[in-house]
C-alpha positions as CSV (number, residue, x, y, z in Angstrom):
1,X,7.3,2.5,-2.3
2,X,7.0,-0.3,0.3
3,X,10.1,-2.2,1.3
4,X,8.9,-5.2,3.4
5,X,11.0,-6.0,6.4
6,X,9.0,-8.3,8.5
7,X,6.1,-10.8,7.9
8,X,4.5,-12.5,10.9
9,X,1.8,-15.3,10.7
10,X,-0.7,-16.1,13.4
11,X,-2.7,-19.3,13.5
12,X,-5.8,-18.4,15.4
13,X,-9.0,-20.2,16.3
14,X,-12.3,-19.0,17.7
15,X,-15.6,-20.8,18.5
16,X,-18.7,-19.7,16.7
17,X,-21.5,-18.6,19.0
18,X,-23.8,-20.9,16.9
19,X,-22.7,-23.7,14.6
20,X,-22.9,-22.9,10.9
21,X,-24.5,-25.6,8.8
22,X,-24.7,-25.7,5.0
23,X,-25.2,-28.5,2.5
24,X,-21.5,-29.2,2.6
25,X,-20.2,-28.7,6.1
26,X,-20.9,-28.0,9.7
27,X,-18.5,-25.4,11.2
28,X,-18.2,-24.9,15.0
29,X,-14.5,-24.0,15.4
30,X,-13.2,-21.4,13.0
31,X,-9.4,-21.5,12.3
32,X,-7.8,-18.7,10.4
33,X,-4.4,-17.1,9.6
34,X,-3.7,-13.5,10.4
35,X,-0.8,-11.8,8.5
36,X,1.1,-8.8,9.8
37,X,3.4,-7.1,7.3
38,X,5.8,-4.4,8.4
39,X,7.7,-2.0,6.1
40,X,11.0,-0.2,6.5
41,X,9.3,2.9,7.8
42,X,7.5,1.1,10.6
43,X,4.0,0.9,9.1
44,X,2.1,-2.3,9.7
45,X,-0.7,-3.9,7.6
46,X,-3.0,-6.7,8.6
47,X,-4.6,-9.4,6.4
48,X,-6.7,-12.5,7.1
49,X,-6.7,-15.8,5.3
50,X,-10.3,-17.1,5.0
51,X,-9.7,-20.7,4.0
52,X,-11.3,-23.3,6.2
53,X,-9.6,-26.1,8.1
54,X,-10.8,-28.7,5.5
55,X,-11.2,-28.3,1.7
56,X,-15.0,-28.3,1.6
57,X,-15.4,-24.8,0.1
58,X,-12.4,-24.7,-2.1
59,X,-9.3,-26.9,-2.4
60,X,-7.4,-24.6,-0.1
61,X,-7.1,-25.1,3.6
62,X,-5.5,-23.2,6.5
63,X,-2.5,-25.6,6.3
64,X,-2.0,-25.2,2.6
65,X,-2.3,-21.4,2.8
66,X,0.4,-21.3,5.5
67,X,2.7,-23.3,3.3
68,X,2.1,-21.1,0.3
69,X,2.6,-17.9,2.2
70,X,5.7,-19.0,4.1
71,X,7.5,-20.8,1.3
72,X,6.5,-18.8,-1.8
73,X,4.6,-15.5,-1.3
74,X,6.6,-14.1,1.6
75,X,10.0,-14.6,-0.1
76,X,8.6,-12.8,-3.2
77,X,7.7,-9.8,-1.1
78,X,11.1,-9.7,0.6
79,X,12.8,-9.8,-2.8
80,X,10.8,-6.9,-4.3
81,X,9.9,-3.3,-3.5
82,X,6.1,-2.9,-3.7
83,X,4.8,0.3,-5.2
84,X,1.1,-0.6,-5.0
85,X,-0.9,-3.6,-3.7
86,X,-2.0,-4.4,-7.2
87,X,1.7,-5.2,-8.0
88,X,1.0,-8.6,-6.5
89,X,-1.0,-9.6,-9.5
90,X,2.2,-9.8,-11.5
91,X,4.5,-10.8,-8.7
92,X,2.4,-13.8,-7.7
93,X,1.4,-14.9,-11.2
94,X,3.9,-17.8,-11.2
95,X,2.0,-19.3,-8.3
96,X,-1.0,-21.1,-9.7
97,X,-4.4,-20.5,-8.0
98,X,-4.1,-20.5,-4.2
99,X,-6.4,-17.4,-4.2
100,X,-7.0,-17.3,-0.5
101,X,-3.3,-17.4,0.4
102,X,-2.7,-14.6,-2.1
103,X,-5.7,-12.6,-0.8
104,X,-4.5,-12.7,2.8
105,X,-1.1,-11.2,1.7
106,X,-2.6,-8.7,-0.8
107,X,-5.2,-7.3,1.7
108,X,-2.4,-6.8,4.3
109,X,-0.6,-4.8,1.7
110,X,-3.7,-2.7,1.0
111,X,-4.0,-2.0,4.8
112,X,-0.3,-1.0,4.9
113,X,-0.6,1.1,1.7
114,X,-3.7,2.9,3.0
115,X,-2.0,3.7,6.4
116,X,1.1,5.0,4.7
117,X,-1.0,7.3,2.6
118,X,-3.2,8.4,5.5
119,X,-6.5,7.3,4.0
120,X,-9.2,4.7,4.7
121,X,-9.1,1.4,2.9
122,X,-12.5,2.2,1.4
123,X,-11.2,5.5,0.0
124,X,-8.0,3.9,-1.3
125,X,-10.0,1.4,-3.4
126,X,-12.4,4.0,-4.7
127,X,-15.4,3.4,-2.3
128,X,-18.1,6.1,-2.3
129,X,-20.5,4.9,0.4
130,X,-20.4,6.1,4.0
131,X,-22.5,3.1,5.1
132,X,-23.4,-0.3,3.6
133,X,-26.6,-2.3,3.8
134,X,-26.2,-5.5,5.8
135,X,-27.6,-9.0,5.1
136,X,-27.3,-12.1,7.1
137,X,-27.1,-15.9,6.5
138,X,-29.2,-18.6,8.2
139,X,-27.9,-22.1,8.1
140,X,-29.9,-25.3,7.6
141,X,-31.9,-26.4,10.7
142,X,-35.4,-27.3,11.7
143,X,-37.8,-25.0,9.8
144,X,-39.4,-23.4,12.9
145,X,-36.0,-22.7,14.3
146,X,-35.0,-21.1,11.1
147,X,-38.2,-18.9,11.2
148,X,-37.5,-17.9,14.7
149,X,-33.9,-16.9,13.8
150,X,-35.1,-15.0,10.8
151,X,-37.7,-13.2,12.9
152,X,-34.9,-12.1,15.2
153,X,-32.8,-10.8,12.4
154,X,-35.7,-9.0,10.8
155,X,-36.3,-7.2,14.1
156,X,-32.6,-6.3,14.2
157,X,-33.0,-4.5,10.9
158,X,-31.1,-6.7,8.5
159,X,-31.9,-5.8,4.9
160,X,-31.7,-9.2,3.3
161,X,-31.9,-12.8,4.5
162,X,-30.1,-15.7,2.9
163,X,-31.0,-19.3,3.8
164,X,-29.0,-22.4,3.0
165,X,-30.9,-25.2,1.0
166,X,-30.1,-28.6,-0.4
167,X,-32.2,-31.3,-2.3
168,X,-34.9,-32.5,0.1
169,X,-34.6,-29.4,2.2
170,X,-35.7,-26.7,-0.2
171,X,-39.4,-26.2,-1.3
172,X,-41.0,-26.9,2.1
173,X,-38.5,-24.7,3.9
174,X,-38.8,-21.8,1.5
175,X,-42.6,-22.0,1.4
176,X,-42.8,-22.0,5.2
177,X,-40.5,-19.0,5.4
178,X,-42.3,-17.1,2.6
179,X,-45.7,-17.8,4.2
180,X,-44.4,-16.3,7.4
181,X,-42.6,-13.4,5.7
182,X,-44.3,-12.6,2.4
183,X,-42.4,-9.4,1.7
184,X,-39.0,-10.4,3.0
185,X,-36.0,-9.8,0.7
186,X,-35.1,-13.5,0.6
187,X,-32.5,-15.5,-1.3
188,X,-31.3,-19.1,-1.1
189,X,-27.8,-20.6,-1.4
190,X,-27.4,-24.2,-2.6
191,X,-23.6,-24.5,-2.3
192,X,-23.4,-26.7,-5.4
193,X,-25.7,-29.4,-4.1
194,X,-28.0,-29.8,-7.2
195,X,-27.4,-31.4,-10.5
196,X,-28.8,-30.6,-13.9
197,X,-31.2,-33.5,-13.5
198,X,-32.8,-31.7,-10.6
199,X,-33.8,-28.6,-12.5
200,X,-37.5,-29.2,-11.7
201,X,-36.7,-28.7,-8.0
202,X,-35.1,-25.4,-8.8
203,X,-37.9,-24.3,-11.1
204,X,-40.4,-25.0,-8.3
205,X,-38.7,-22.2,-6.3
206,X,-39.7,-19.6,-9.0
207,X,-43.1,-19.1,-7.3
208,X,-41.6,-17.6,-4.2
209,X,-40.2,-14.3,-5.6
210,X,-36.7,-15.0,-4.5
211,X,-34.0,-12.4,-5.0
212,X,-31.7,-15.2,-6.4
213,X,-30.6,-18.8,-6.2
214,X,-26.9,-18.9,-5.4
215,X,-24.6,-21.5,-6.9
216,X,-27.1,-24.4,-7.5
217,X,-24.7,-26.5,-9.6
218,X,-21.1,-27.7,-9.4
219,X,-18.5,-25.3,-8.0
220,X,-16.4,-25.3,-11.2
221,X,-19.3,-25.0,-13.7
222,X,-20.5,-22.2,-15.9
223,X,-21.9,-24.1,-18.8
224,X,-24.7,-26.0,-17.1
225,X,-25.7,-23.0,-15.1
226,X,-26.4,-21.2,-18.4
227,X,-28.8,-24.1,-19.3
228,X,-30.6,-23.8,-16.0
229,X,-30.8,-20.0,-16.1
230,X,-32.7,-20.2,-19.4
231,X,-35.5,-22.2,-17.6
232,X,-35.7,-20.0,-14.5
233,X,-37.3,-16.7,-13.8
234,X,-35.3,-16.4,-10.6
235,X,-31.8,-15.0,-11.2
236,X,-28.9,-17.4,-10.7
237,X,-26.0,-16.0,-8.7
238,X,-22.6,-17.5,-9.1
239,X,-20.3,-17.8,-6.2
240,X,-17.7,-20.7,-6.2
241,X,-17.6,-20.7,-10.0
242,X,-16.1,-17.2,-10.1
243,X,-12.5,-17.4,-9.1
244,X,-11.0,-14.9,-11.6
245,X,-11.9,-12.0,-13.8
246,X,-11.9,-14.5,-16.7
247,X,-14.4,-16.7,-15.0
248,X,-16.7,-13.8,-14.6
249,X,-16.2,-12.7,-18.2
250,X,-17.0,-16.1,-19.6
251,X,-20.0,-16.6,-17.3
252,X,-21.5,-13.3,-18.4
253,X,-20.9,-14.1,-22.1
254,X,-22.6,-17.5,-21.7
255,X,-25.5,-16.1,-19.7
256,X,-24.7,-18.4,-16.8
257,X,-26.0,-16.0,-14.2
258,X,-27.7,-12.7,-13.7
259,X,-25.9,-11.8,-10.4
260,X,-22.4,-12.4,-9.1
261,X,-21.2,-12.8,-5.5
262,X,-17.7,-11.4,-5.0
263,X,-15.7,-12.7,-2.2
264,X,-12.3,-11.1,-1.7
265,X,-10.6,-14.4,-0.5
266,X,-12.1,-16.5,-3.3
267,X,-10.9,-14.2,-6.1
268,X,-7.4,-13.6,-4.7
269,X,-7.7,-10.1,-3.3
270,X,-9.1,-6.7,-3.6
271,X,-7.5,-5.9,-6.9
272,X,-9.2,-8.8,-8.7
273,X,-12.4,-8.1,-6.8
274,X,-12.5,-4.5,-8.1
275,X,-11.8,-5.7,-11.7
276,X,-14.7,-8.1,-11.5
277,X,-17.0,-5.4,-10.1
278,X,-16.0,-3.1,-12.9
279,X,-16.7,-5.8,-15.5
280,X,-20.1,-6.5,-14.0
281,X,-20.9,-2.8,-13.9
282,X,-20.1,-2.6,-17.7
283,X,-22.5,-5.5,-18.3
284,X,-25.3,-4.5,-15.9
285,X,-24.8,-7.5,-13.7
286,X,-25.5,-6.7,-10.0
287,X,-22.9,-7.7,-7.5
288,X,-22.8,-8.2,-3.7
289,X,-20.1,-9.0,-1.1
290,X,-20.1,-12.6,0.2
291,X,-19.0,-13.7,3.6
292,X,-16.7,-16.5,4.8
293,X,-17.4,-16.6,8.6
294,X,-14.6,-14.0,8.9
295,X,-13.0,-12.5,11.9
296,X,-12.6,-8.8,12.2
297,X,-9.8,-8.1,9.8
298,X,-11.4,-9.7,6.8
299,X,-14.8,-8.3,7.9
300,X,-13.3,-4.8,7.7
301,X,-12.0,-5.5,4.2
302,X,-15.5,-6.6,3.2
303,X,-17.0,-3.4,4.5
304,X,-14.5,-1.4,2.3
305,X,-15.3,-3.5,-0.8
306,X,-19.0,-3.1,-0.3
307,X,-18.6,0.7,-0.3
308,X,-17.9,0.6,-4.0
309,X,-20.7,2.0,-6.1
310,X,-21.8,-1.1,-8.0
311,X,-22.5,-3.2,-4.8
312,X,-26.2,-2.7,-5.0
313,X,-27.4,-5.8,-3.1
314,X,-26.9,-6.1,0.7
315,X,-24.0,-8.5,1.3
316,X,-23.1,-11.1,3.9
317,X,-21.5,-8.5,6.1
318,X,-23.1,-8.6,9.5
319,X,-22.3,-7.7,13.1
320,X,-19.3,-9.1,14.9
321,X,-21.6,-10.3,17.7
322,X,-23.5,-12.4,15.2
323,X,-20.5,-14.8,15.3
324,X,-18.2,-14.1,18.2
325,X,-18.3,-13.6,21.9
326,X,-15.4,-11.3,21.4
327,X,-13.6,-10.5,18.1
328,X,-10.0,-9.9,17.4
329,X,-10.6,-6.3,16.3
330,X,-12.0,-3.2,18.0
331,X,-14.4,-1.6,18.0
332,X,-16.7,-4.4,17.1
333,X,-18.7,-4.2,13.9
334,X,-22.2,-3.1,14.6
335,X,-25.4,-3.1,12.5
336,X,-27.7,-0.2,13.2
337,X,-31.1,-0.1,11.5
338,X,-29.7,-2.6,8.9
339,X,-26.6,-0.6,8.1
340,X,-22.9,-0.6,8.9
341,X,-20.8,2.6,8.9
342,X,-17.8,2.6,6.7
343,X,-14.7,3.5,8.8
344,X,-12.9,6.7,8.0
345,X,-9.6,5.9,9.9
346,X,-6.5,5.1,7.8
347,X,-6.3,1.5,6.8
348,X,-9.0,-1.1,7.5
349,X,-10.3,1.3,10.2
350,X,-10.2,-1.1,13.1
351,X,-7.5,-1.8,15.6
352,X,-6.2,-5.2,16.6
353,X,-7.4,-6.4,20.0
354,X,-4.0,-7.7,21.0
355,X,-5.2,-9.2,24.3
356,X,-7.8,-11.2,22.4
357,X,-5.4,-12.1,19.6
358,X,-3.0,-13.5,22.1
359,X,-5.8,-15.6,23.7
360,X,-6.9,-17.2,20.4
361,X,-3.5,-17.7,18.8
362,X,-2.5,-21.3,18.6
363,X,0.9,-20.7,16.9
364,X,2.9,-17.7,15.8
365,X,5.8,-17.5,13.4
366,X,7.9,-14.7,12.0
367,X,8.8,-15.5,8.4
368,X,12.5,-14.6,7.9
369,X,13.9,-13.2,4.6
370,X,16.6,-15.3,3.0
Protein backbone atom coordinates (compact mmCIF):
# COMPACT_ATOMS: atom_id res chain seq x y z
CA UNK A 1 0.00 0.00 0.00
CA UNK A 2 1.31 3.45 -0.94
CA UNK A 3 0.45 6.38 1.32
CA UNK A 4 1.47 9.52 -0.57
CA UNK A 5 3.09 12.16 1.63
CA UNK A 6 4.66 14.62 -0.81
CA UNK A 7 4.08 15.67 -4.42
CA UNK A 8 6.45 18.11 -6.13
CA UNK A 9 6.03 19.63 -9.59
CA UNK A 10 8.87 20.97 -11.72
CA UNK A 11 8.27 23.16 -14.77
CA UNK A 12 11.26 22.49 -17.02
CA UNK A 13 12.36 23.62 -20.45
CA UNK A 14 15.06 22.37 -22.81
CA UNK A 15 16.10 23.44 -26.29
CA UNK A 16 15.90 20.80 -29.00
CA UNK A 17 19.15 20.26 -30.87
CA UNK A 18 17.18 20.54 -34.12
CA UNK A 19 13.75 22.21 -34.52
CA UNK A 20 10.97 19.66 -35.00
CA UNK A 21 8.56 20.53 -37.83
CA UNK A 22 5.27 18.78 -38.59
CA UNK A 23 2.19 19.86 -40.55
CA UNK A 24 0.81 21.39 -37.35
CA UNK A 25 3.67 23.04 -35.48
CA UNK A 26 7.33 23.92 -35.23
CA UNK A 27 8.89 23.06 -31.85
CA UNK A 28 12.24 24.49 -30.78
CA UNK A 29 11.84 24.90 -27.02
CA UNK A 30 10.32 21.92 -25.20
CA UNK A 31 8.50 22.67 -21.95
CA UNK A 32 7.42 19.82 -19.73
CA UNK A 33 6.34 19.03 -16.18
CA UNK A 34 8.20 16.57 -14.01
CA UNK A 35 6.35 15.04 -11.08
CA UNK A 36 8.04 13.59 -7.99
CA UNK A 37 5.83 11.56 -5.68
CA UNK A 38 7.07 10.39 -2.29
CA UNK A 39 5.41 7.86 0.00
CA UNK A 40 5.43 7.37 3.77
CA UNK A 41 8.29 4.87 3.57
CA UNK A 42 10.56 7.28 1.73
CA UNK A 43 10.32 5.79 -1.78
CA UNK A 44 10.15 8.26 -4.67
CA UNK A 45 8.62 7.94 -8.11
CA UNK A 46 9.07 10.23 -11.11
CA UNK A 47 6.65 10.99 -13.92
CA UNK A 48 6.65 13.37 -16.88
CA UNK A 49 3.79 15.28 -18.46
CA UNK A 50 4.23 15.29 -22.25
CA UNK A 51 1.71 18.01 -23.19
CA UNK A 52 3.09 20.86 -25.26
CA UNK A 53 3.08 24.57 -24.46
CA UNK A 54 0.24 25.20 -26.93
CA UNK A 55 -2.74 22.95 -27.80
CA UNK A 56 -1.65 21.88 -31.28
CA UNK A 57 -1.48 18.14 -30.60
CA UNK A 58 -4.34 17.81 -28.12
CA UNK A 59 -6.40 20.31 -26.17
CA UNK A 60 -4.07 19.94 -23.18
CA UNK A 61 -1.15 22.28 -22.53
CA UNK A 62 1.59 22.46 -19.91
CA UNK A 63 -0.44 25.10 -18.03
CA UNK A 64 -3.70 23.16 -18.06
CA UNK A 65 -1.93 20.00 -16.88
CA UNK A 66 -0.30 21.86 -13.98
CA UNK A 67 -3.72 23.16 -12.96
CA UNK A 68 -5.37 19.73 -13.15
CA UNK A 69 -2.59 18.04 -11.19
CA UNK A 70 -2.31 20.70 -8.49
CA UNK A 71 -6.02 21.34 -7.96
CA UNK A 72 -7.58 17.93 -8.63
CA UNK A 73 -5.29 14.91 -9.04
CA UNK A 74 -2.83 15.60 -6.21
CA UNK A 75 -5.62 16.09 -3.61
CA UNK A 76 -7.13 12.77 -4.70
CA UNK A 77 -3.81 11.01 -4.10
CA UNK A 78 -3.40 12.60 -0.67
CA UNK A 79 -6.90 11.48 0.35
CA UNK A 80 -6.45 7.85 -0.69
CA UNK A 81 -4.11 4.95 0.01
CA UNK A 82 -2.93 3.51 -3.31
CA UNK A 83 -2.57 -0.26 -3.56
CA UNK A 84 -1.57 -0.33 -7.23
CA UNK A 85 -0.99 2.31 -9.96
CA UNK A 86 -4.02 1.01 -11.85
CA UNK A 87 -6.18 2.30 -8.98
CA UNK A 88 -5.97 5.71 -10.63
CA UNK A 89 -8.40 4.58 -13.33
CA UNK A 90 -11.20 4.63 -10.76
CA UNK A 91 -9.79 7.38 -8.56
CA UNK A 92 -9.52 9.83 -11.48
CA UNK A 93 -12.69 8.86 -13.37
CA UNK A 94 -14.52 11.93 -12.07
CA UNK A 95 -12.03 14.12 -13.97
CA UNK A 96 -13.01 14.20 -17.65
CA UNK A 97 -10.24 13.54 -20.18
CA UNK A 98 -7.03 15.45 -19.28
CA UNK A 99 -5.15 12.30 -20.25
CA UNK A 100 -1.67 13.78 -20.22
CA UNK A 101 -2.06 15.20 -16.73
CA UNK A 102 -3.34 11.83 -15.52
CA UNK A 103 -0.54 9.98 -17.28
CA UNK A 104 2.17 12.06 -15.64
CA UNK A 105 0.82 11.19 -12.20
CA UNK A 106 0.06 7.55 -13.01
CA UNK A 107 3.51 6.84 -14.44
CA UNK A 108 5.13 8.40 -11.36
CA UNK A 109 3.11 5.94 -9.28
CA UNK A 110 4.30 3.07 -11.49
CA UNK A 111 7.91 4.13 -10.89
CA UNK A 112 7.23 4.33 -7.16
CA UNK A 113 5.43 0.98 -7.12
CA UNK A 114 8.24 -0.75 -9.04
CA UNK A 115 10.90 0.63 -6.72
CA UNK A 116 8.95 -0.46 -3.64
CA UNK A 117 8.78 -3.96 -5.06
CA UNK A 118 12.41 -4.09 -6.20
CA UNK A 119 11.60 -4.69 -9.87
CA UNK A 120 12.11 -2.88 -13.14
CA UNK A 121 9.16 -1.00 -14.60
CA UNK A 122 9.27 -3.25 -17.65
CA UNK A 123 8.94 -6.33 -15.47
CA UNK A 124 6.21 -4.70 -13.36
CA UNK A 125 3.99 -4.14 -16.40
CA UNK A 126 4.67 -7.58 -17.88
CA UNK A 127 7.40 -6.74 -20.39
CA UNK A 128 9.32 -9.65 -21.86
CA UNK A 129 11.93 -8.09 -24.15
CA UNK A 130 15.47 -7.32 -23.01
CA UNK A 131 15.94 -4.83 -25.84
CA UNK A 132 13.63 -2.92 -28.17
CA UNK A 133 13.98 -1.94 -31.82
CA UNK A 134 14.32 1.80 -32.32
CA UNK A 135 12.77 3.99 -34.99
CA UNK A 136 13.23 7.69 -35.62
CA UNK A 137 11.18 10.61 -36.95
CA UNK A 138 12.25 13.11 -39.61
CA UNK A 139 10.37 16.40 -39.73
CA UNK A 140 9.34 18.30 -42.84
CA UNK A 141 12.16 20.20 -44.58
CA UNK A 142 13.75 20.52 -48.01
CA UNK A 143 13.82 17.05 -49.58
CA UNK A 144 17.61 16.78 -49.98
CA UNK A 145 18.02 17.77 -46.35
CA UNK A 146 15.54 15.05 -45.37
CA UNK A 147 17.45 12.49 -47.46
CA UNK A 148 20.74 13.45 -45.82
CA UNK A 149 19.16 13.16 -42.39
CA UNK A 150 17.69 9.76 -43.22
CA UNK A 151 21.05 8.57 -44.56
CA UNK A 152 22.61 9.52 -41.23
CA UNK A 153 19.98 7.61 -39.27
CA UNK A 154 20.23 4.55 -41.51
CA UNK A 155 23.98 4.48 -40.90
CA UNK A 156 23.31 4.72 -37.16
CA UNK A 157 21.22 1.55 -37.42
CA UNK A 158 17.68 2.79 -36.82
CA UNK A 159 15.21 0.08 -37.79
CA UNK A 160 12.44 2.28 -39.17
CA UNK A 161 12.13 5.83 -40.48
CA UNK A 162 9.02 7.98 -40.18
CA UNK A 163 8.67 11.18 -42.17
CA UNK A 164 6.14 13.95 -41.71
CA UNK A 165 3.97 14.87 -44.71
CA UNK A 166 1.14 17.26 -45.53
CA UNK A 167 -0.85 18.10 -48.68
CA UNK A 168 1.53 19.50 -51.25
CA UNK A 169 4.50 17.99 -49.45
CA UNK A 170 3.84 14.31 -49.91
CA UNK A 171 4.20 12.45 -53.23
CA UNK A 172 7.38 14.18 -54.41
CA UNK A 173 9.04 13.81 -51.01
CA UNK A 174 8.13 10.15 -50.62
CA UNK A 175 9.16 9.34 -54.21
CA UNK A 176 12.53 11.04 -53.78
CA UNK A 177 13.19 9.18 -50.53
CA UNK A 178 12.02 5.86 -51.94
CA UNK A 179 14.20 6.32 -55.03
CA UNK A 180 17.19 6.83 -52.75
CA UNK A 181 16.24 4.10 -50.25
CA UNK A 182 14.21 1.45 -52.13
CA UNK A 183 14.22 -1.10 -49.29
CA UNK A 184 13.98 1.22 -46.29
CA UNK A 185 11.25 0.44 -43.71
CA UNK A 186 9.44 3.75 -44.25
CA UNK A 187 6.20 5.22 -42.97
CA UNK A 188 4.56 8.64 -43.20
CA UNK A 189 2.72 10.71 -40.61
CA UNK A 190 0.14 13.25 -41.77
CA UNK A 191 -0.90 14.61 -38.34
CA UNK A 192 -4.54 15.00 -39.47
CA UNK A 193 -3.68 17.32 -42.36
CA UNK A 194 -5.82 15.62 -45.05
CA UNK A 195 -9.56 15.59 -45.70
CA UNK A 196 -11.78 12.90 -47.17
CA UNK A 197 -11.80 14.88 -50.43
CA UNK A 198 -8.04 14.35 -50.75
CA UNK A 199 -8.23 10.56 -50.83
CA UNK A 200 -6.57 10.47 -54.28
CA UNK A 201 -3.43 12.05 -52.80
CA UNK A 202 -3.34 9.29 -50.20
CA UNK A 203 -4.03 6.56 -52.77
CA UNK A 204 -1.07 7.83 -54.81
CA UNK A 205 1.20 6.82 -51.93
CA UNK A 206 0.18 3.15 -52.32
CA UNK A 207 2.88 2.64 -54.94
CA UNK A 208 5.75 3.22 -52.49
CA UNK A 209 5.40 0.14 -50.27
CA UNK A 210 5.00 2.16 -47.07
CA UNK A 211 4.65 0.45 -43.72
CA UNK A 212 1.68 2.71 -42.93
CA UNK A 213 0.10 6.15 -43.25
CA UNK A 214 -0.38 7.58 -39.78
CA UNK A 215 -3.43 9.69 -38.89
CA UNK A 216 -4.29 11.18 -42.29
CA UNK A 217 -7.69 12.61 -41.28
CA UNK A 218 -9.08 14.61 -38.36
CA UNK A 219 -7.76 13.87 -34.88
CA UNK A 220 -11.19 12.91 -33.50
CA UNK A 221 -12.31 10.80 -36.46
CA UNK A 222 -12.72 7.05 -36.81
CA UNK A 223 -15.65 6.95 -39.28
CA UNK A 224 -14.02 8.60 -42.31
CA UNK A 225 -10.76 6.76 -41.69
CA UNK A 226 -12.72 3.53 -42.25
CA UNK A 227 -13.89 4.86 -45.62
CA UNK A 228 -10.34 5.74 -46.64
CA UNK A 229 -8.88 2.42 -45.46
CA UNK A 230 -11.24 0.56 -47.80
CA UNK A 231 -9.60 2.31 -50.76
CA UNK A 232 -5.96 1.97 -49.67
CA UNK A 233 -3.57 -0.97 -49.82
CA UNK A 234 -1.30 0.83 -47.36
CA UNK A 235 -2.37 0.29 -43.74
CA UNK A 236 -3.76 3.29 -41.90
CA UNK A 237 -2.36 3.77 -38.41
CA UNK A 238 -4.41 5.76 -35.92
CA UNK A 239 -2.69 8.03 -33.40
CA UNK A 240 -4.61 11.10 -32.15
CA UNK A 241 -7.97 9.36 -32.65
CA UNK A 242 -7.17 6.72 -30.02
CA UNK A 243 -7.48 8.37 -26.61
CA UNK A 244 -9.14 5.49 -24.71
CA UNK A 245 -9.65 1.74 -24.83
CA UNK A 246 -13.16 2.40 -26.16
CA UNK A 247 -11.79 4.48 -29.02
CA UNK A 248 -9.55 1.56 -29.97
CA UNK A 249 -12.39 -0.95 -29.72
CA UNK A 250 -14.67 1.11 -31.96
CA UNK A 251 -11.94 1.83 -34.51
CA UNK A 252 -11.14 -1.87 -34.79
CA UNK A 253 -14.80 -2.80 -35.17
CA UNK A 254 -15.32 -0.16 -37.88
CA UNK A 255 -12.16 -1.15 -39.76
CA UNK A 256 -10.77 2.37 -39.38
CA UNK A 257 -7.17 1.20 -39.24
CA UNK A 258 -4.88 -1.80 -39.50
CA UNK A 259 -2.28 -0.52 -37.00
CA UNK A 260 -2.46 1.53 -33.79
CA UNK A 261 0.16 3.85 -32.32
CA UNK A 262 0.03 3.81 -28.51
CA UNK A 263 1.34 6.86 -26.67
CA UNK A 264 1.30 6.61 -22.90
CA UNK A 265 0.55 10.31 -22.43
CA UNK A 266 -2.22 10.39 -25.01
CA UNK A 267 -4.17 7.51 -23.48
CA UNK A 268 -3.83 8.54 -19.83
CA UNK A 269 -1.09 6.25 -18.58
CA UNK A 270 0.43 2.80 -18.68
CA UNK A 271 -2.65 1.01 -17.39
CA UNK A 272 -4.79 2.12 -20.34
CA UNK A 273 -1.89 1.60 -22.74
CA UNK A 274 -1.61 -2.03 -21.62
CA UNK A 275 -5.38 -2.54 -22.01
CA UNK A 276 -5.22 -1.20 -25.58
CA UNK A 277 -2.24 -3.42 -26.36
CA UNK A 278 -4.14 -6.47 -25.12
CA UNK A 279 -7.21 -5.55 -27.18
CA UNK A 280 -5.08 -5.15 -30.30
CA UNK A 281 -3.37 -8.45 -29.63
CA UNK A 282 -6.75 -10.19 -29.45
CA UNK A 283 -7.70 -8.65 -32.81
CA UNK A 284 -4.36 -9.09 -34.61
CA UNK A 285 -3.81 -5.35 -34.89
CA UNK A 286 -0.07 -4.51 -34.70
CA UNK A 287 0.94 -1.75 -32.28
CA UNK A 288 3.98 0.43 -31.71
CA UNK A 289 5.05 3.04 -29.19
CA UNK A 290 4.78 6.65 -30.30
CA UNK A 291 6.95 9.52 -29.13
CA UNK A 292 6.25 13.06 -27.93
CA UNK A 293 9.70 14.72 -27.97
CA UNK A 294 10.12 13.41 -24.43
CA UNK A 295 12.79 14.03 -21.90
CA UNK A 296 14.41 11.12 -20.10
CA UNK A 297 11.68 10.15 -17.63
CA UNK A 298 8.99 9.63 -20.25
CA UNK A 299 11.50 8.07 -22.65
CA UNK A 300 12.23 5.46 -19.96
CA UNK A 301 8.50 4.75 -19.64
CA UNK A 302 8.28 4.27 -23.41
CA UNK A 303 11.13 1.77 -23.33
CA UNK A 304 9.26 -0.25 -20.71
CA UNK A 305 6.02 -0.13 -22.69
CA UNK A 306 7.74 -1.24 -25.90
CA UNK A 307 9.09 -4.29 -24.04
CA UNK A 308 5.57 -5.79 -24.03
CA UNK A 309 5.23 -8.74 -26.37
CA UNK A 310 2.75 -7.27 -28.89
CA UNK A 311 4.83 -4.21 -29.75
CA UNK A 312 6.06 -5.69 -33.02
CA UNK A 313 6.91 -2.48 -34.93
CA UNK A 314 9.90 -0.28 -34.04
CA UNK A 315 8.60 2.76 -32.17
CA UNK A 316 9.53 6.42 -31.90
CA UNK A 317 11.95 5.66 -29.06
CA UNK A 318 15.35 6.96 -30.05
CA UNK A 319 18.57 8.06 -28.39
CA UNK A 320 18.66 10.96 -25.91
CA UNK A 321 21.38 12.62 -28.02
CA UNK A 322 18.92 12.75 -30.94
CA UNK A 323 17.11 15.56 -29.10
CA UNK A 324 19.19 16.99 -26.24
CA UNK A 325 22.70 18.22 -25.59
CA UNK A 326 22.19 16.81 -22.09
CA UNK A 327 19.12 15.03 -20.76
CA UNK A 328 17.62 15.14 -17.28
CA UNK A 329 18.28 11.44 -16.67
CA UNK A 330 21.43 9.32 -16.53
CA UNK A 331 22.72 7.30 -18.16
CA UNK A 332 21.59 8.67 -21.49
CA UNK A 333 19.48 6.43 -23.70
CA UNK A 334 21.68 4.96 -26.42
CA UNK A 335 20.85 3.14 -29.63
CA UNK A 336 23.31 0.39 -30.53
CA UNK A 337 22.87 -1.35 -33.90
CA UNK A 338 19.27 -0.15 -33.96
CA UNK A 339 18.32 -1.39 -30.48
CA UNK A 340 17.89 0.04 -26.98
CA UNK A 341 18.53 -2.13 -23.93
CA UNK A 342 15.64 -2.39 -21.47
CA UNK A 343 16.89 -1.39 -18.00
CA UNK A 344 16.86 -3.98 -15.23
CA UNK A 345 17.19 -1.58 -12.28
CA UNK A 346 14.11 -1.04 -10.09
CA UNK A 347 11.68 1.57 -11.37
CA UNK A 348 12.21 3.35 -14.67
CA UNK A 349 15.84 2.24 -14.61
CA UNK A 350 17.40 5.68 -14.90
CA UNK A 351 18.48 8.19 -12.27
CA UNK A 352 17.60 11.87 -12.28
CA UNK A 353 20.48 14.14 -13.19
CA UNK A 354 19.78 16.60 -10.38
CA UNK A 355 22.35 19.15 -11.57
CA UNK A 356 20.79 19.20 -15.02
CA UNK A 357 17.27 19.23 -13.58
CA UNK A 358 18.12 22.29 -11.51
CA UNK A 359 19.60 24.03 -14.55
CA UNK A 360 16.48 23.55 -16.71
CA UNK A 361 13.82 24.10 -14.01
CA UNK A 362 11.88 27.34 -14.51
CA UNK A 363 9.57 26.87 -11.51
CA UNK A 364 9.19 24.33 -8.73
CA UNK A 365 6.33 23.81 -6.29
CA UNK A 366 5.50 21.33 -3.58
CA UNK A 367 1.79 20.56 -3.63
CA UNK A 368 0.55 20.51 -0.05
CA UNK A 369 -2.11 18.16 1.27
CA UNK A 370 -5.22 19.84 2.63
